[in-house]
DSSP file (Angstrom, degrees, kcal/mol; ACC not computed):
  #  RESIDUE AA STRUCTURE BP1 BP2  ACC     N-H-->O    O-->H-N    N-H-->O    O-->H-N    TCO  KAPPA ALPHA  PHI   PSI    X-CA   Y-CA   Z-CA
    1    1 A M              0   0    0      0, 0.0    88,-0.0     0, 0.0    91,-0.0   0.000 360.0 360.0 360.0  76.2   23.1  -10.4   11.0
    2    2 A S        +     0   0    0      2,-0.1     2,-0.2    56,-0.0    58,-0.1   0.729 360.0  78.3 -96.3 -22.2   23.1  -13.7   12.9
    3    3 A A  S    S-     0   0    0     56,-0.1    56,-0.5     1,-0.1     2,-0.2  -0.550  81.1-113.0 -89.0 152.8   21.6  -12.6   16.3
    4    4 A S        -     0   0    0     -2,-0.2     2,-0.4    54,-0.2    54,-0.3  -0.537  25.3-134.9 -79.7 150.3   17.9  -12.1   16.9
    5    5 A T  E     -A   57   0A   0     52,-3.2    52,-2.4    -2,-0.2     2,-0.6  -0.896  10.9-135.1-106.5 134.5   16.7   -8.6   17.7
    6    6 A D  E     -Ab  56 104A   0     97,-1.5    99,-1.3    -2,-0.4     2,-0.6  -0.804  16.7-166.8 -88.8 122.1   14.2   -8.0   20.6
    7    7 A L  E     -Ab  55 105A   0     48,-3.0    48,-2.3    -2,-0.6     2,-0.4  -0.960   9.1-166.7-108.2 120.5   11.3   -5.7   19.6
    8    8 A T  E     -Ab  54 106A   0     97,-1.6    99,-2.8    -2,-0.6     2,-0.3  -0.907   4.5-172.1-114.8 134.7    9.4   -4.5   22.7
    9    9 A F  E     -Ab  53 107A   0     44,-3.2    44,-2.0    -2,-0.4     2,-0.4  -0.945  13.3-168.1-128.7 145.9    6.0   -2.8   22.6
   10   10 A N  E     -Ab  52 108A   0     97,-1.4    99,-2.4    -2,-0.3     2,-0.7  -0.998  12.1-154.3-129.4 127.5    3.8   -1.1   25.1
   11   11 A I  E     + b   0 109A   0     40,-3.1     9,-2.5    -2,-0.4     2,-0.3  -0.907  26.2 167.5-107.2 113.3    0.2   -0.3   24.2
   12   12 A V  E     -Cb  19 110A   0     97,-2.1    99,-2.9    -2,-0.7     2,-0.4  -0.889  40.2-108.4-128.3 154.8   -1.2    2.7   26.1
   13   13 A D  E  >  - b   0 111A   0      5,-2.9     4,-2.5    -2,-0.3    99,-0.2  -0.686  24.1-145.3 -78.5 127.6   -4.2    5.0   26.1
   14   14 A L  T  4 S+     0   0    0     97,-1.0    -1,-0.1    -2,-0.4    98,-0.1   0.851  95.1  47.6 -64.8 -34.9   -3.0    8.5   25.0
   15   15 A K  T  4 S+     0   0    0     96,-0.3    -1,-0.2     1,-0.1    97,-0.1   0.939 128.0  19.8 -73.3 -47.7   -5.5   10.3   27.2
   16   16 A S  T  4 S-     0   0    0      2,-0.1    -2,-0.2     0, 0.0    -1,-0.1   0.701  89.5-131.7 -99.0 -20.7   -5.0    8.4   30.5
   17   17 A G     <  +     0   0    0     -4,-2.5     2,-0.2     1,-0.3    -3,-0.1   0.465  60.1 139.5  80.9   0.5   -1.5    6.8   30.0
   18   18 A A        -     0   0    0     -5,-0.1    -5,-2.9    -6,-0.1    -1,-0.3  -0.514  57.8-110.6 -79.7 145.7   -2.9    3.5   31.2
   19   19 A S  B     -C   12   0A   0     -7,-0.2    -7,-0.3    -2,-0.2     2,-0.2  -0.506  30.6-118.9 -72.3 140.2   -1.9    0.3   29.5
   20   20 A Y        -     0   0    0     -9,-2.5     2,-0.3    -2,-0.2     3,-0.2  -0.548  29.6-149.0 -74.9 146.2   -4.6   -1.5   27.4
   21   21 A S        +     0   0    0     -2,-0.2    29,-0.2     1,-0.2    27,-0.0  -0.844  65.5  17.7-116.9 156.9   -5.4   -4.9   28.6
   22   22 A D  S    S+     0   0    0     27,-1.2    52,-0.5    -2,-0.3     2,-0.3   0.926  81.6 155.1  52.7  55.8   -6.6   -8.0   26.7
   23   23 A V  E     -D   48   0B   0     25,-1.7    25,-3.1    -3,-0.2     2,-0.4  -0.797  37.8-139.6-110.5 156.7   -5.5   -6.9   23.3
   24   24 A F  E     -DE  47  72B   0     48,-3.3    48,-2.8    -2,-0.3     2,-0.4  -0.954  22.4-164.7-115.0 132.0   -4.7   -8.9   20.2
   25   25 A V  E     -DE  46  71B   0     21,-3.5    21,-3.1    -2,-0.4     2,-0.5  -0.930  15.8-165.2-126.1 139.8   -1.8   -7.8   18.1
   26   26 A R  E     -DE  45  70B   0     44,-2.3    44,-2.4    -2,-0.4     2,-0.5  -0.986  12.3-167.8-121.7 119.8   -0.6   -8.6   14.6
   27   27 A V  E     -DE  44  69B   0     17,-2.6    17,-2.3    -2,-0.5     2,-0.4  -0.925   2.1-170.3-109.1 128.7    2.9   -7.5   13.8
   28   28 A T  E     -DE  43  68B   0     40,-2.9    40,-2.8    -2,-0.5     2,-0.5  -0.971   6.0-158.5-119.3 133.4    4.1   -7.6   10.1
   29   29 A I  E     -DE  42  67B   0     13,-2.2    12,-2.9    -2,-0.4    13,-1.2  -0.957   8.8-169.9-114.9 123.8    7.7   -7.1    9.1
   30   30 A L  E     - E   0  66B   0     36,-3.0    36,-2.4    -2,-0.5     2,-0.5  -0.905  22.2-127.7-111.8 139.8    8.5   -6.0    5.6
   31   31 A D  E >   - E   0  65B   0      8,-0.5     3,-1.4    -2,-0.4     4,-0.4  -0.764  13.4-144.6 -84.3 122.9   12.0   -5.9    4.0
   32   32 A G  G >  S+     0   0    0     32,-1.8     3,-0.6    -2,-0.5     4,-0.2   0.795 100.2  54.3 -58.9 -30.2   12.6   -2.5    2.5
   33   33 A Q  G 3  S+     0   0    0     31,-0.2    -1,-0.3     1,-0.2     3,-0.2   0.683 114.7  40.2 -77.2 -17.4   14.6   -4.0   -0.3
   34   34 A Q  G X>>S+     0   0    0     -3,-1.4     3,-1.5     1,-0.1     5,-0.7   0.240  78.5 110.8-113.2  11.7   11.7   -6.3   -1.2
   35   35 A Q  G X45 +     0   0    0     -3,-0.6     3,-0.8    -4,-0.4    -1,-0.1   0.750  66.1  70.3 -65.3 -23.5    8.8   -3.9   -0.8
   36   36 A Q  G 345S+     0   0    0      1,-0.3    -1,-0.3    -4,-0.2    -2,-0.1   0.863 101.3  47.6 -59.1 -32.3    8.0   -3.8   -4.5
   37   37 A K  G <45S-     0   0    0     -3,-1.5    -1,-0.3     2,-0.1    -2,-0.2   0.645  99.1-143.5 -81.5 -15.8    6.9   -7.4   -4.1
   38   38 A Q  T <<5 +     0   0    0     -3,-0.8    -3,-0.1    -4,-0.5    -2,-0.1   0.836  48.1 146.4  54.8  35.8    4.7   -6.6   -1.1
   39   39 A V      < -     0   0    0     -5,-0.7    -8,-0.5    -8,-0.1    -1,-0.2  -0.909  45.7-133.3-104.8 113.7    5.6   -9.9    0.5
   40   40 A P        -     0   0    0      0, 0.0   -10,-0.2     0, 0.0     3,-0.1  -0.337   2.2-147.0 -63.9 144.4    5.9   -9.8    4.3
   41   41 A L  S    S-     0   0    0    -12,-2.9     2,-0.3     1,-0.3   -11,-0.2   0.887  77.4  -3.7 -73.5 -41.3    8.9  -11.4    5.8
   42   42 A K  E     -D   29   0B   0    -13,-1.2   -13,-2.2     2,-0.0     2,-0.4  -0.995  54.8-152.7-157.1 143.1    7.1  -12.5    8.9
   43   43 A F  E     -D   28   0B   0     -2,-0.3     2,-0.4   -15,-0.2   -15,-0.2  -0.945  11.6-167.2-113.7 141.5    3.7  -12.3   10.7
   44   44 A Y  E     -D   27   0B   0    -17,-2.3   -17,-2.6    -2,-0.4     2,-0.6  -0.996   4.3-164.4-126.8 125.8    3.4  -12.5   14.4
   45   45 A N  E     +D   26   0B   0     -2,-0.4     2,-0.4   -19,-0.2   -19,-0.2  -0.958  23.8 174.3-108.6 119.8    0.0  -13.0   16.1
   46   46 A I  E     -D   25   0B   0    -21,-3.1   -21,-3.5    -2,-0.6     2,-0.5  -0.947  31.4-143.5-133.3 143.4    0.2  -12.1   19.7
   47   47 A T  E     -D   24   0B   0     -2,-0.4   -23,-0.2   -23,-0.2    -2,-0.0  -0.929  15.3-167.9-101.2 130.7   -2.1  -11.8   22.7
   48   48 A A  E >   +D   23   0B   0    -25,-3.1   -25,-1.7    -2,-0.5     3,-1.2  -0.781  10.0 176.5-120.2  85.9   -1.1   -9.0   25.1
   49   49 A P  T 3  S+     0   0    0      0, 0.0   -27,-1.2     0, 0.0    -1,-0.1   0.778  86.4  32.8 -62.9 -27.3   -3.1   -9.4   28.3
   50   50 A N  T 3  S-     0   0    0      2,-0.4   -29,-0.1   -29,-0.2     3,-0.1   0.273 116.8-104.1-111.2   9.7   -1.3   -6.4   30.0
   51   51 A G  S <  S+     0   0    0     -3,-1.2   -40,-3.1     1,-0.2     2,-0.4   0.522  92.1 103.8  80.5   4.4   -0.7   -4.3   26.9
   52   52 A H  E     +A   10   0A   0    -42,-0.2    -2,-0.4   -33,-0.1     2,-0.3  -0.952  38.8 149.1-120.0 138.6    3.0   -5.3   26.8
   53   53 A F  E     -A    9   0A   0    -44,-2.0   -44,-3.2    -2,-0.4     2,-0.3  -0.984  20.5-162.2-158.5 162.7    4.6   -7.7   24.4
   54   54 A S  E     -A    8   0A   0     -2,-0.3     2,-0.3   -46,-0.2   -46,-0.2  -0.983   3.1-160.5-145.0 156.2    7.9   -8.4   22.7
   55   55 A I  E     -A    7   0A   0    -48,-2.3   -48,-3.0    -2,-0.3     2,-0.5  -0.963  14.7-136.4-133.8 153.1    9.1  -10.5   19.7
   56   56 A K  E     +A    6   0A   0     -2,-0.3     2,-0.4   -50,-0.2   -50,-0.2  -0.948  28.3 176.3-108.4 128.8   12.4  -11.8   18.7
   57   57 A H  E     -A    5   0A   0    -52,-2.4   -52,-3.2    -2,-0.5     2,-0.7  -0.997  25.5-140.3-135.8 137.7   13.2  -11.5   15.0
   58   58 A K        -     0   0    0     -2,-0.4     2,-0.5   -54,-0.3   -54,-0.2  -0.863  15.8-152.1 -98.5 111.8   16.3  -12.3   13.0
   59   59 A F        -     0   0    0     -2,-0.7   -56,-0.1   -56,-0.5     3,-0.0  -0.735   3.7-153.8 -83.0 125.1   17.0   -9.7   10.4
   60   60 A V        +     0   0    0     -2,-0.5     2,-0.3     1,-0.1    -1,-0.1   0.717  68.9   3.3 -78.6 -21.6   18.9  -11.4    7.6
   61   61 A H  S    S-     0   0    0     28,-0.0    -1,-0.1   -59,-0.0    26,-0.1  -0.964  83.5 -86.2-154.0 168.7   20.8   -8.4    6.3
   62   62 A D  S    S+     0   0    0     -2,-0.3     2,-0.3    24,-0.1    27,-0.1  -0.326  72.7  83.6 -73.7 163.1   21.3   -4.7    7.0
   63   63 A G  E    S- F   0  87B   0     24,-2.9    24,-3.3   -31,-0.1     2,-0.5  -0.895  79.6 -44.5 139.8-168.1   18.9   -2.1    5.6
   64   64 A I  E     - F   0  86B   0     -2,-0.3   -32,-1.8    22,-0.2     2,-0.3  -0.882  49.2-173.1-104.8 127.7   15.6   -0.5    6.2
   65   65 A Y  E     -EF  31  85B   0     20,-2.9    20,-3.0    -2,-0.5     2,-0.5  -0.861  17.4-135.7-115.6 151.9   12.6   -2.6    7.4
   66   66 A Q  E     -EF  30  84B   0    -36,-2.4   -36,-3.0    -2,-0.3     2,-0.5  -0.943  13.9-160.3-110.1 130.3    9.0   -1.6    7.8
   67   67 A I  E     -EF  29  83B   0     16,-3.3    16,-2.3    -2,-0.5     2,-0.5  -0.939   6.1-169.7-109.7 125.0    7.2   -2.7   11.0
   68   68 A I  E     -EF  28  82B   0    -40,-2.8   -40,-2.9    -2,-0.5     2,-0.5  -0.968   2.5-171.2-118.1 128.0    3.3   -2.7   10.8
   69   69 A V  E     -EF  27  81B   0     12,-3.2    12,-3.0    -2,-0.5     2,-0.5  -0.977   5.7-171.2-124.7 124.8    1.4   -3.2   14.1
   70   70 A K  E     -EF  26  80B   0    -44,-2.4   -44,-2.3    -2,-0.5     2,-0.5  -0.971   8.7-164.0-115.4 126.5   -2.4   -3.7   14.2
   71   71 A V  E     +EF  25  79B   0      8,-2.8     7,-2.6    -2,-0.5     8,-1.6  -0.942  11.3 173.8-116.6 127.7   -4.0   -3.7   17.7
   72   72 A N  E     -EF  24  77B   0    -48,-2.8   -48,-3.3    -2,-0.5     5,-0.2  -0.935  17.5-153.3-127.2 151.3   -7.5   -5.0   18.3
   73   73 A S        -     0   0    0      3,-3.4   -50,-0.1    -2,-0.3   -51,-0.1  -0.591  44.1 -95.8-105.9 179.6   -9.6   -5.6   21.4
   74   74 A K  S    S+     0   0    0    -52,-0.5     3,-0.1    -2,-0.2   -51,-0.1   0.753 125.1  39.3 -67.9 -20.6  -12.4   -8.2   21.6
   75   75 A D  S    S-     0   0    0      1,-0.2     2,-0.3     0, 0.0    -1,-0.2   0.743 124.4 -12.0-100.0 -27.5  -14.9   -5.4   20.8
   76   76 A S  S    S-     0   0    0     37,-0.0    -3,-3.4     0, 0.0     2,-0.4  -0.980  71.6 -81.1-163.4 169.8  -13.1   -3.2   18.2
   77   77 A A  E     -F   72   0B   0     -2,-0.3    -5,-0.3    -5,-0.2     3,-0.1  -0.713  37.1-174.1 -80.1 133.4  -10.0   -2.2   16.3
   78   78 A L  E     -     0   0B   0     -7,-2.6    34,-0.4    -2,-0.4     2,-0.3   0.879  52.9 -25.2 -97.9 -48.7   -7.9    0.1   18.4
   79   79 A T  E     -F   71   0B   0     -8,-1.6    -8,-2.8    32,-0.1     2,-0.4  -0.995  37.9-145.0-162.9 161.0   -5.1    1.3   16.2
   80   80 A L  E     -F   70   0B   0     -2,-0.3     2,-0.3   -10,-0.2   -10,-0.2  -0.996  26.3-179.0-131.2 126.5   -2.8    0.7   13.2
   81   81 A A  E     -F   69   0B   0    -12,-3.0   -12,-3.2    -2,-0.4     2,-0.4  -0.950   8.5-174.6-129.8 147.9    0.8    1.8   13.4
   82   82 A S  E     +F   68   0B   0     -2,-0.3     2,-0.3   -14,-0.2   -14,-0.2  -0.998  10.4 163.0-141.2 136.1    3.7    1.7   11.0
   83   83 A F  E     -F   67   0B   0    -16,-2.3   -16,-3.3    -2,-0.4     2,-0.3  -0.989  31.4-120.1-149.5 157.7    7.3    2.7   11.4
   84   84 A K  E     -F   66   0B   0     -2,-0.3     2,-0.4   -18,-0.2   -18,-0.2  -0.734  21.5-160.8 -98.6 147.6   10.6    2.1    9.7
   85   85 A M  E     -F   65   0B   0    -20,-3.0   -20,-2.9    -2,-0.3     2,-0.6  -0.996   9.4-143.4-131.1 130.8   13.6    0.5   11.4
   86   86 A I  E     -F   64   0B   0     -2,-0.4   -22,-0.2   -22,-0.2   -24,-0.1  -0.831   9.7-166.9 -96.1 124.7   17.2    0.8   10.3
   87   87 A V  E     -F   63   0B   0    -24,-3.3   -24,-2.9    -2,-0.6     3,-0.1  -0.940  19.9-145.8-108.5 108.9   19.3   -2.3   10.8
   88   88 A P        -     0   0    0      0, 0.0     2,-0.3     0, 0.0    11,-0.0  -0.319  22.4 -96.8 -76.7 157.1   23.0   -1.3   10.3
   89   89 A F        -     0   0    0    -27,-0.1   -28,-0.0    -2,-0.0     0, 0.0  -0.550  40.7-173.1 -68.9 131.4   25.7   -3.4    8.8
   90   90 A Q        -     0   0    0     -2,-0.3     3,-0.1    -3,-0.1     5,-0.1  -0.916  17.0-140.1-130.2 105.3   27.7   -5.2   11.5
   91   91 A P    >   -     0   0    0      0, 0.0     3,-2.3     0, 0.0     0, 0.0  -0.312  46.4 -79.8 -59.0 149.3   30.8   -7.1   10.4
   92   92 A F  T 3  S+     0   0    0      1,-0.3     3,-0.1     3,-0.0     0, 0.0  -0.265 117.5  10.4 -53.9 127.1   31.2  -10.4   12.3
   93   93 A G  T 3  S+     0   0    0      1,-0.2     2,-0.5    -3,-0.1    -1,-0.3   0.470 104.0 109.1  84.6   2.2   32.7   -9.7   15.7
   94   94 A V    <   -     0   0    0     -3,-2.3     2,-0.5     2,-0.0    -1,-0.2  -0.948  44.3-171.8-116.5 129.4   32.3   -5.9   15.6
   95   95 A I        -     0   0    0     -2,-0.5     2,-0.7    -3,-0.1     5,-0.1  -0.977   9.3-157.3-119.7 120.4   29.9   -4.0   17.7
   96   96 A N    >   -     0   0    0     -2,-0.5     3,-2.0     1,-0.1    -2,-0.0  -0.867   5.9-155.1 -96.6 112.5   29.5   -0.3   16.9
   97   97 A I  G >  S+     0   0    0     -2,-0.7     3,-1.0     1,-0.3     4,-0.2   0.752  91.6  64.1 -60.7 -25.4   28.1    1.4   20.0
   98   98 A N  G 3  S+     0   0    0      1,-0.2    -1,-0.3     2,-0.1     3,-0.2   0.682 108.7  40.6 -71.4 -16.5   26.6    4.2   17.9
   99   99 A H  G <  S+     0   0    0     -3,-2.0    -1,-0.2     1,-0.1    -2,-0.2   0.044  80.0 106.1-119.0  26.0   24.3    1.7   16.2
  100  100 A I    X   +     0   0    0     -3,-1.0     3,-2.0     1,-0.2     4,-0.5   0.686  56.0  87.9 -78.8 -17.0   23.3   -0.5   19.2
  101  101 A F  G >  S+     0   0    0      1,-0.3     3,-1.0    -3,-0.2    -1,-0.2   0.800  79.2  60.5 -57.5 -32.3   19.7    1.0   19.3
  102  102 A P  G 3  S+     0   0    0      0, 0.0     3,-0.4     0, 0.0    -1,-0.3   0.688  90.7  71.6 -69.6 -12.0   18.3   -1.5   16.8
  103  103 A L  G <  S+     0   0    0     -3,-2.0   -97,-1.5     1,-0.3     2,-0.3   0.804 116.5  15.0 -72.2 -26.9   19.2   -4.4   19.1
  104  104 A L  E <  S+b    6   0A   0     -3,-1.0    -1,-0.3    -4,-0.5   -97,-0.2  -0.793  76.3 178.6-147.2 101.6   16.5   -3.4   21.5
  105  105 A I  E     -b    7   0A   0    -99,-1.3   -97,-1.6    -3,-0.4     2,-0.6  -0.888  12.8-159.3-110.5 107.9   13.9   -1.0   20.2
  106  106 A P  E     -b    8   0A   0      0, 0.0     2,-0.5     0, 0.0   -97,-0.2  -0.751  12.6-171.2 -82.6 126.6   11.1    0.0   22.5
  107  107 A A  E     -b    9   0A   0    -99,-2.8   -97,-1.4    -2,-0.6     2,-0.7  -0.974  10.1-152.6-119.4 126.7    8.2    1.2   20.5
  108  108 A V  E     -b   10   0A   0     -2,-0.5     2,-0.7   -99,-0.2   -97,-0.2  -0.869   6.7-162.0-101.7 121.1    5.3    2.8   22.3
  109  109 A L  E     -b   11   0A   0    -99,-2.4   -97,-2.1    -2,-0.7     2,-0.6  -0.897   5.4-156.9-102.2 120.3    2.0    2.5   20.5
  110  110 A A  E     -b   12   0A   0     -2,-0.7     2,-0.5   -99,-0.2   -97,-0.2  -0.858  10.6-169.1 -99.8 125.1   -0.5    5.0   21.7
  111  111 A A  E     -b   13   0A   0    -99,-2.9   -97,-1.0    -2,-0.6     2,-0.7  -0.937  11.6-157.8-116.8 133.3   -4.1    4.0   21.0
  112  112 A I        -     0   0    0     -2,-0.5     2,-0.7   -34,-0.4   -99,-0.1  -0.942  10.9-157.1-110.1 116.5   -7.1    6.2   21.4
  113  113 A H        -     0   0    0     -2,-0.7     2,-0.4   -34,-0.0   -35,-0.1  -0.827   9.6-166.1 -94.8 119.3  -10.2    4.2   21.9
  114  114 A T        -     0   0    0     -2,-0.7     2,-0.5   -36,-0.1    -2,-0.0  -0.888  12.0-139.5-108.4 137.4  -13.3    6.1   20.9
  115  115 A N              0   0    0     -2,-0.4    -2,-0.0     1,-0.1     0, 0.0  -0.784 360.0 360.0 -94.3 133.5  -16.8    5.0   21.9
  116  116 A F              0   0    0     -2,-0.5    -1,-0.1     0, 0.0    -2,-0.0   0.400 360.0 360.0-105.3 360.0  -19.5    5.4   19.3
């Protein structure tokens, strides 16, 4: 696993479909093989002025990783999302077209902002 993987996110309102603006995002990546230790591999703190952002991450080996995304605005917490991502084994110099989806994973996070 020598190449970096692009993880692309869009944060939208479920009711209107509009992108959230001026949000702050924390992305945590956990290695499925190391989850007993609960030690994150990497934290990313990102500002997403248009509700869109991406990160490049180098996965060191194949396996299942957990991605945790927390989205906040300046006024409140908007959402917390968690999903698993499978990174398949790729021998050096071999690309399996059936497993290319982890190379660019668009994840849509839908946030519902409720006013109290």
